[in-house]
C-alpha positions as CSV (number, residue, x, y, z in Angstrom):
1,M,-11.5,9.2,26.6
2,S,-11.5,12.7,25.3
3,P,-13.1,11.4,23.3
4,G,-13.3,8.9,26.0
5,G,-14.0,10.5,29.3
6,P,-17.4,10.4,31.0
7,G,-19.3,13.5,31.6
8,V,-20.9,15.2,34.6
9,A,-23.9,13.6,36.1
10,E,-24.8,13.8,39.8
11,D,-27.0,11.9,42.1
12,R,-29.9,14.0,43.2
13,G,-30.9,12.1,46.3
14,V,-33.4,9.7,44.7
15,S,-33.3,6.0,45.6
16,E,-30.9,3.9,43.7
17,E,-33.6,1.8,42.0
18,A,-35.1,5.1,40.5
19,W,-31.6,6.5,39.8
20,L,-30.9,3.6,37.6
21,D,-33.6,4.7,35.0
22,E,-32.7,8.4,34.9
23,L,-30.7,9.9,32.1
24,V,-27.6,10.7,34.3
25,L,-24.9,8.9,32.3
26,E,-23.1,11.2,29.8
27,V,-20.1,10.9,27.5
28,Q,-17.5,13.5,27.9
29,G,-17.3,16.9,26.2
30,G,-18.3,20.4,26.4
31,N,-21.2,19.9,23.9
32,A,-22.5,16.7,25.6
33,G,-26.2,16.8,25.7
34,E,-26.5,18.3,22.2
35,E,-27.5,15.9,19.4
36,G,-24.7,14.9,17.0
37,S,-22.2,17.3,18.9
38,F,-19.3,14.9,18.2
39,L,-20.0,14.3,14.5
40,R,-17.7,17.2,13.5
41,F,-14.7,15.1,14.6
42,V,-15.5,12.2,12.3
43,L,-17.3,13.9,9.3
44,D,-16.9,17.3,7.7
45,A,-20.4,18.5,7.1
46,S,-19.5,21.1,4.6
47,S,-17.6,18.7,2.2
48,G,-19.0,15.3,3.3
49,R,-15.4,14.1,3.8
50,F,-14.7,11.7,6.6
51,L,-12.1,12.5,9.2
52,A,-9.5,10.5,11.1
53,P,-7.4,11.0,14.0
54,E,-3.5,11.8,13.7
55,P,-1.7,10.8,16.8
56,S,0.4,13.5,18.4
57,P,4.0,13.0,19.4
58,A,3.1,12.6,23.1
59,Q,0.5,9.8,22.1
60,A,3.0,7.9,19.9
61,L,5.5,8.1,22.8
62,F,2.8,6.9,25.2
63,R,1.9,4.0,23.0
64,E,5.5,2.8,22.7
65,R,6.0,3.0,26.4
66,A,2.9,0.9,27.0
67,V,3.7,-1.7,24.5
68,K,7.2,-1.8,25.7
69,E,6.3,-2.5,29.2
70,A,4.0,-5.3,28.3
71,A,6.8,-6.8,26.1
72,R,9.4,-6.4,28.9
73,L,7.1,-8.3,31.4
74,A,6.6,-11.1,28.9
75,H,10.3,-11.3,28.2
76,M,11.4,-11.2,31.9
77,A,9.0,-14.2,32.6
78,R,11.1,-16.4,30.4
79,P,14.0,-18.5,32.0
80,G,17.3,-16.8,31.8
81,A,16.0,-13.5,30.5
82,T,17.8,-10.3,31.3
83,E,17.0,-6.5,31.1
84,V,20.1,-6.0,29.2
85,A,19.2,-8.5,26.4
86,F,15.7,-6.9,26.3
87,E,16.9,-3.3,25.8
88,R,19.3,-4.5,23.1
89,E,16.6,-6.3,21.2
90,W,13.8,-3.7,21.7
91,P,14.5,-1.3,18.8
92,E,14.2,-3.9,16.2
93,R,11.2,-5.6,18.0
94,W,9.4,-2.2,18.0
95,R,10.1,-1.5,14.3
96,E,8.6,-4.9,13.5
97,M,5.5,-4.3,15.8
98,S,5.0,-0.8,14.2
99,R,4.5,-2.1,10.7
100,R,1.0,-2.0,9.5
101,S,-0.6,-5.4,8.8
102,D,-4.0,-6.5,7.4
103,A,-4.0,-9.4,9.8
104,P,-6.7,-9.2,12.4
105,A,-5.8,-8.0,15.8
106,D,-5.6,-10.4,18.7
107,E,-8.0,-8.5,20.8
108,L,-11.7,-7.8,20.3
109,F,-12.5,-4.2,21.2
110,A,-16.0,-3.7,22.6
111,V,-17.1,0.1,22.3
112,L,-19.9,0.7,24.9
113,D,-20.9,4.2,23.7
114,T,-23.1,6.0,21.2
115,G,-22.8,3.4,18.4
116,L,-20.6,3.3,15.4
117,L,-20.7,4.8,11.9
118,G,-20.3,1.5,9.9
119,D,-19.8,3.3,6.6
120,H,-16.7,5.3,7.9
121,P,-13.9,4.1,5.6
122,L,-11.7,3.0,8.4
123,L,-14.4,1.1,10.2
124,K,-15.8,-0.8,7.2
125,G,-15.4,-4.6,7.8
126,T,-14.2,-4.1,11.4
127,I,-17.5,-4.6,13.2
128,A,-17.8,-8.2,14.3
129,E,-21.1,-7.9,16.1
130,E,-23.7,-5.2,17.0
131,V,-26.0,-4.9,19.9
132,N,-28.2,-2.0,20.9
133,F,-29.2,-1.1,24.5
134,S,-29.9,2.5,24.0
135,D,-33.3,4.3,23.6
136,E,-32.8,4.7,19.9
137,E,-33.4,2.3,17.1
138,G,-30.4,0.7,15.4
139,G,-26.6,0.7,16.1
140,E,-25.8,3.7,13.9
141,D,-23.9,6.6,15.7
142,R,-25.9,9.8,15.7
143,S,-23.6,11.5,18.2
144,G,-20.2,10.8,16.7
145,H,-18.7,10.0,20.1
146,G,-18.5,6.2,19.7
147,T,-17.0,6.5,16.3
148,M,-14.4,8.8,17.7
149,V,-13.4,6.2,20.3
150,A,-13.2,3.4,17.7
151,L,-11.1,5.5,15.3
152,L,-8.6,6.2,18.2
153,Y,-8.2,2.5,18.7
154,R,-7.9,2.1,14.9
155,A,-5.1,4.5,14.9
156,A,-3.3,3.0,17.8
157,I,-2.9,-0.6,16.7
158,Q,-1.1,-1.8,13.7
159,R,-3.4,-4.8,12.8
160,Q,-6.9,-4.7,11.6
161,P,-9.2,-4.0,14.5
162,R,-12.3,-6.1,15.4
163,F,-15.1,-4.2,17.1
164,L,-18.1,-5.0,19.1
165,N,-20.6,-2.2,18.6
166,V,-22.4,-2.0,22.0
167,K,-24.6,1.0,21.7
168,V,-25.8,2.4,25.2
169,A,-26.2,6.1,24.6
170,N,-28.2,8.2,22.3
171,A,-27.5,11.1,19.9
172,R,-27.2,13.5,22.9
173,G,-24.6,11.2,24.5
174,T,-26.9,10.3,27.5
175,A,-28.3,7.1,28.9
176,A,-29.7,5.6,32.0
177,P,-27.3,3.6,34.2
178,R,-29.5,0.5,33.8
179,R,-28.7,0.5,30.0
180,L,-25.0,0.3,30.7
181,I,-25.4,-2.3,33.3
182,R,-27.3,-4.5,30.9
183,A,-24.7,-4.0,28.2
184,L,-21.9,-5.0,30.7
185,E,-24.0,-8.1,31.7
186,W,-24.4,-9.0,28.1
187,L,-20.7,-8.6,27.4
188,A,-19.7,-10.7,30.5
189,A,-21.9,-13.5,29.1
190,Y,-20.4,-13.0,25.7
191,S,-16.9,-13.3,27.1
192,R,-17.7,-16.5,29.1
193,A,-19.2,-18.1,26.0
194,R,-15.8,-17.4,24.2
195,P,-13.1,-18.2,26.7
196,D,-10.4,-18.1,24.0
197,E,-11.3,-14.5,23.0
198,S,-9.4,-11.6,24.4
199,I,-11.9,-8.8,25.0
200,V,-11.0,-5.1,25.8
201,A,-14.1,-3.0,26.8
202,N,-14.0,0.7,26.4
203,L,-16.4,2.7,28.5
204,S,-16.3,6.4,27.6
205,I,-19.3,7.1,29.6
206,G,-20.1,7.4,33.3
207,A,-21.8,9.1,36.2
208,Y,-20.7,10.7,39.5
209,T,-22.7,8.6,42.0
210,R,-22.9,8.6,45.8
211,S,-24.1,6.1,48.2
212,W,-27.5,6.8,49.5
213,L,-26.1,8.1,52.7
214,G,-24.4,10.9,50.8
215,F,-20.8,9.4,50.7
216,E,-18.9,9.1,47.5
217,C,-19.1,5.7,45.9
218,K,-16.3,3.3,46.9
219,G,-16.5,1.2,43.8
220,R,-19.5,-0.8,45.0
221,C,-22.4,0.8,43.3
222,A,-24.6,-0.9,40.7
223,L,-22.4,0.4,37.9
224,C,-19.1,-0.5,39.5
225,R,-20.4,-4.0,40.4
226,A,-21.4,-4.6,36.8
227,A,-17.8,-3.6,35.7
228,V,-16.3,-5.9,38.2
229,E,-18.5,-8.7,36.9
230,A,-17.3,-8.0,33.3
231,A,-13.6,-7.9,34.6
232,E,-14.1,-11.3,36.4
233,A,-15.4,-12.7,33.1
234,G,-11.9,-12.1,31.8
235,I,-12.6,-8.6,30.2
236,R,-10.2,-5.8,30.4
237,V,-12.3,-2.8,31.3
238,V,-11.0,0.6,30.2
239,A,-13.1,3.4,31.8
240,A,-12.5,7.1,31.5
241,A,-12.1,8.8,34.9
242,G,-14.2,11.8,34.1
243,N,-13.9,15.6,33.6
244,R,-13.9,16.9,37.2
245,P,-10.4,17.3,38.8
246,E,-9.9,15.1,41.9
247,R,-13.1,13.1,41.2
248,T,-13.8,9.9,39.5
249,T,-16.9,8.7,37.8
250,C,-18.5,5.2,38.1
251,P,-17.7,2.6,36.8
252,A,-14.1,3.8,36.7
253,M,-14.3,4.1,40.5
254,A,-14.1,0.3,40.6
255,G,-10.6,0.6,39.3
256,V,-9.6,3.5,41.6
257,R,-11.2,2.4,45.0
258,R,-11.4,-1.4,44.6
259,R,-8.2,-1.5,42.7
260,H,-9.3,-4.3,40.4
261,P,-6.3,-5.3,38.3
262,D,-8.3,-5.5,35.2
263,I,-10.2,-2.2,35.4
264,Y,-8.3,0.9,34.2
265,A,-9.6,4.2,35.1
266,V,-8.0,6.5,32.5
267,A,-7.1,10.1,33.3
268,Q,-6.0,12.6,30.7
269,S,-2.5,13.8,31.4
270,S,-2.8,16.9,29.2
271,W,-6.1,18.1,30.3
272,E,-6.5,20.2,33.4
273,M,-10.2,19.2,33.9
274,S,-9.5,15.5,33.9
275,G,-10.7,13.3,36.8
276,T,-8.5,11.0,38.9
277,G,-7.6,7.7,37.5
278,N,-5.1,4.8,37.9
279,V,-3.7,5.2,34.4
280,E,-2.8,8.4,32.6
281,A,-2.9,9.0,28.8
282,P,-2.4,12.1,26.6
283,A,-5.6,13.7,25.4
284,D,-4.6,15.8,22.5
285,H,-5.8,14.6,19.1
286,L,-5.7,16.1,15.6
287,W,-8.6,15.2,13.2
288,K,-7.8,15.5,9.5
289,P,-9.6,14.5,6.3
290,L,-8.8,11.1,5.0
291,E,-6.4,10.9,2.0
292,E,-6.6,9.1,-1.3
293,D,-7.9,5.5,-2.0
294,G,-11.5,6.5,-2.3
295,S,-11.8,7.1,1.5
296,Q,-12.9,10.8,0.8
297,T,-16.2,9.7,-0.7
298,P,-18.9,12.1,0.7
299,R,-21.9,10.7,2.5
300,A,-25.3,12.2,3.2
301,P,-25.8,13.9,6.6
302,L,-27.4,11.7,9.3
303,A,-31.1,12.2,9.7
C-alpha cells in the first residue's frame, strides 16, 4: 500500500536458491533503502507528536463501496432476498456500521512489514502477538512503514483492531525473500491452529522476480507459492501490486496470474506509477497530528 506497495527489486540472473537470501525485497516508497525513511509519516520529529492518517473523500467512498458489496452478497444469499430491499435498508445499515465501537474487530490483521511502533497511541493494546523474522532484534518499527500500514487499517475499520506484528524487513525496508517465506509459513501454521479465527495478511513488500529462463513469474515462484499456502490455510492475503506500471511484484503475482480467490493484488488507482493488480484502491492519505486525550505525548527519537 502506499504505504503498502512493494518496491523495485529485480532478479540479476542468480540461482533461485541464492536469490532467496539476497536483500531484494523492498517496501514501496521513493525513500526506500534509507533507514527510518517512513517515520516522518507517523511521528513528527520536531515536536515528538504522533501522527495519524485522515482518510480522503475518495478513500471513504471506496470503503463504503467495498463494505456495501460484501453486505449485498450476504443479503442476496438469504432466501427471498431482493436487491430492492437491500438498497432500501442500506443507508441505515451503513450508518450503524460507521459508528465507532470499542468492541474487538472480527478479523485479526497480520502486518508482514517492518514491525510496529507499539507505543503509538492508536496501536496501544491492539497487538495480539509479535514475531520477528527480520535481520534486526525485536519487533519495534525502525522504518515507519509497518506502522503506517497498521494505522491505515486502524482508520478504515470502526471496531478495535487486533494486529499480529510479523516483522520481516529492517529499518531500510529491505529483506531477503526467505524471511518473508518463513513468515508466511509461520502464519499459515498459526491459522491452521486457530480454525475459528478470521485472518487478513497485509504484505506491503515484494520483489520483481523472473523464472530462471528469463520469463516473468507466472505466480509460481517460491514467494508466490508461500502466499498460496497461506491462502489455502484460510488467510485472506492482501499484497500490493508494486510501483512499476504494467508490472506486478511477487507474491501479488499469485493473485494476478494464478487468480487465487483469496489473494488480492492491490493497485493504487490514483498513482500513475502503480503496478497492475486485480483490485484498485485510492492511494492519497493525509497525515496529521493526533488531537487531545493525551495522544500527543512526545516520545524520544528511535535509536
